[in-house]
C-alpha positions as CSV (number, residue, x, y, z in Angstrom):
1,P,52.5,-86.5,-18.6
2,I,49.0,-87.7,-19.0
3,P,47.5,-87.3,-22.5
4,C,45.3,-84.2,-22.7
5,H,42.2,-83.7,-24.6
6,P,42.3,-81.2,-27.6
7,H,41.6,-77.7,-26.7
8,V,38.0,-76.6,-27.1
9,P,37.5,-72.9,-27.3
10,P,35.3,-71.7,-24.4
11,A,31.8,-70.4,-25.1
12,P,30.5,-67.6,-22.9
13,N,30.1,-68.9,-19.3
14,F,31.5,-72.3,-20.2
15,F,34.8,-73.8,-19.2
16,P,36.1,-77.0,-20.8
17,K,36.3,-79.7,-18.2
18,P,39.9,-80.7,-17.3
19,T,41.0,-84.3,-17.9
20,T,41.6,-85.7,-14.4
21,R,43.1,-88.9,-13.2
22,E,43.3,-89.9,-9.5
23,E,45.7,-92.4,-7.9
24,L,45.5,-93.6,-4.2
25,F,48.7,-94.4,-2.4
26,Q,49.8,-95.2,1.2
27,N,52.3,-92.9,2.9
28,P,55.2,-94.3,4.9
29,D,53.4,-93.4,8.2
30,G,50.4,-95.6,7.1
31,S,48.1,-92.7,6.2
32,R,46.6,-92.5,2.7
33,S,46.8,-89.8,0.1
34,K,45.4,-89.3,-3.4
35,K,47.4,-87.9,-6.3
36,V,45.1,-85.8,-8.5
37,I,46.5,-85.2,-12.0
38,C,44.7,-82.5,-13.9
39,C,45.2,-81.6,-17.6
40,A,43.7,-78.1,-17.4
41,P,42.4,-76.0,-20.3
42,S,43.8,-72.7,-21.3
43,G,42.7,-69.6,-19.4
44,K,42.4,-68.8,-15.7
45,L,42.0,-71.8,-13.4
46,G,40.0,-70.3,-10.6
47,I,42.3,-71.4,-7.7
48,K,44.1,-69.4,-5.1
49,L,47.4,-70.7,-3.7
50,I,49.1,-70.1,-0.3
51,R,52.3,-71.5,1.1
52,V,52.5,-73.7,4.2
53,D,55.3,-75.0,6.3
54,D,56.1,-78.1,4.3
55,G,57.0,-75.9,1.3
56,F,54.3,-76.9,-1.1
57,P,51.8,-74.4,-2.4
58,V,48.4,-75.2,-1.1
59,V,45.0,-74.5,-2.6
60,D,43.3,-71.9,-0.4
61,A,40.2,-71.3,-2.5
62,V,38.5,-72.8,-5.6
63,R,36.1,-70.7,-7.6
64,S,32.9,-72.7,-8.0
65,S,32.5,-71.6,-11.6
66,G,36.2,-72.3,-12.5
67,P,37.4,-75.2,-14.6
68,L,39.1,-77.0,-11.7
69,A,36.0,-76.7,-9.4
70,R,35.3,-80.4,-9.6
71,A,38.9,-81.6,-9.6
72,V,40.6,-79.9,-6.7
73,V,39.6,-78.9,-3.2
74,R,40.8,-76.5,-0.5
75,G,43.8,-78.0,1.2
76,D,45.2,-79.9,-1.9
77,R,49.0,-79.4,-2.2
78,L,50.4,-78.6,-5.6
79,L,53.4,-80.8,-6.5
80,S,54.1,-79.7,-10.1
81,V,53.1,-77.7,-13.1
82,D,54.0,-79.2,-16.5
83,D,56.5,-81.5,-14.8
84,N,58.2,-78.7,-13.0
85,G,58.3,-79.3,-9.2
86,V,57.1,-76.4,-7.1
87,C,58.3,-77.4,-3.6
88,G,59.9,-74.4,-2.0
89,V,58.7,-72.0,-4.6
90,P,56.7,-69.1,-3.2
91,A,52.9,-69.5,-3.9
92,S,52.9,-66.1,-5.6
93,R,55.6,-67.2,-8.0
94,V,53.8,-70.4,-8.7
95,A,50.6,-68.4,-9.5
96,Q,52.7,-66.2,-11.9
97,M,54.1,-69.4,-13.5
98,I,50.6,-70.8,-14.0
99,D,49.3,-67.5,-15.3
100,G,52.2,-67.2,-17.7
101,L,51.1,-70.6,-19.2
102,R,47.4,-69.6,-19.5
103,H,47.6,-69.3,-23.3
104,R,48.7,-72.9,-23.8
105,P,46.0,-75.3,-24.9
106,E,46.5,-77.3,-21.7
107,R,48.7,-77.5,-18.6
108,T,49.3,-80.5,-16.4
109,L,49.0,-79.8,-12.7
110,V,49.6,-82.5,-10.1
111,F,48.1,-82.2,-6.6
112,V,48.2,-84.4,-3.6
113,R,45.3,-84.7,-1.2
114,Q,45.5,-86.2,2.3
115,M,42.7,-88.8,2.8
116,P,40.8,-89.2,6.0
117,A,41.8,-92.0,8.2
118,G,39.7,-95.1,8.3
């Protein structure tokens, strides 16, 4: 896991920024993707997940005032939560898993984003 910053208690209308690291890689088919590793603060994250055919939960919506607003985008696929893979896990169960960890000072979420060709 990536090192996380110490928890900073949120002030009213303030979310601590997540620590984010991005890694570009090339897929076997020649397309490119970006792995987005977020060390998210405690509390609600402001994302809504859905499930698609490949089995990974997908970000369907990102609250603009949420702590992950600048780190993830609609369409990102969630690969893991605190090193636990979530492929094949229903999105509603993954959301419950994330919610159950909301009191931890931080959680590490790994997303993958398909990059445009070119």
